[in-house]
C-alpha positions as a printed Julia matrix, in Angstrom:
76×3 Matrix{Float64}:
   0.0    0.0     0.0
   1.29   3.43   -0.94
   1.7    6.1     1.71
  -0.25   8.46   -0.55
  -3.29   6.21   -0.88
  -6.5    7.59    0.57
  -9.64   5.72    1.47
 -12.29   5.76   -1.26
 -14.64   8.72   -0.74
 -18.01   9.35   -2.32
 -19.99  12.48   -1.63
 -23.55  12.57   -0.38
 -24.69  13.81   -3.8
 -23.0   10.88   -5.55
 -24.52   8.41   -3.09
 -27.95   9.98   -3.63
 -27.72   9.74   -7.42
 -26.49   6.15   -7.31
 -29.33   5.19   -4.96
 -31.86   7.01   -7.14
 -30.67   5.11  -10.22
 -30.95   1.82   -8.32
 -34.49   2.67   -7.17
 -35.64   3.92  -10.59
 -33.85   2.03  -13.39
 -36.11   3.69  -16.0
 -34.76   7.15  -15.08
 -32.01   7.18  -17.73
 -34.49   6.33  -20.48
 -36.85   9.06  -19.28
 -34.02  11.59  -19.28
 -33.05  10.66  -22.84
 -36.68  10.94  -23.93
 -36.99  14.4   -22.36
 -33.75  15.53  -23.93
 -34.94  14.44  -27.36
 -38.0   16.68  -27.01
 -35.93  19.83  -26.62
 -32.42  19.28  -27.92
 -32.05  16.4   -30.35
 -33.5   18.03  -33.44
 -32.62  17.83  -37.1
 -31.0   21.06  -38.26
 -31.91  22.49  -41.66
 -28.68  24.02  -42.96
 -30.45  26.12  -45.62
 -32.67  27.82  -43.04
 -29.68  28.63  -40.82
 -27.76  29.99  -43.78
 -30.65  32.32  -44.63
 -30.93  33.34  -40.97
 -27.24  34.24  -40.73
 -27.34  36.09  -44.05
 -30.19  38.28  -42.8
 -28.38  39.56  -39.7
 -27.68  43.26  -39.47
 -24.44  44.4   -37.87
 -24.94  46.14  -34.54
 -23.04  49.26  -33.61
 -20.49  48.98  -30.82
 -22.47  51.11  -28.38
 -26.17  51.1   -29.14
 -27.31  53.62  -26.52
 -26.1   56.62  -28.49
 -27.65  57.77  -31.7
 -25.34  58.59  -34.59
 -25.8   61.15  -37.27
 -25.04  60.26  -40.88
 -21.71  62.07  -40.54
 -20.8   59.73  -37.69
 -20.9   62.36  -34.92
 -22.42  61.39  -31.63
 -25.51  63.2   -30.41
 -27.12  63.08  -26.98
 -27.92  59.72  -25.35
 -31.25  58.19  -26.17
């Protein structure tokens, strides 16, 4: 045994999660099903390309109005 070896430690949170998974074996499947409702979606590349092409560049500081000559006026 090494002098640097420590006893195995598991936190209360880890113990809780392990016990929960033992009590409810269907929990992982339910989590995957819930994730698929919100996150696992097919992405249409053409729609995203159109979306990105339609963006308008924002000025660095939007709380000031700018004249056509580029001079700052009073805050909005």
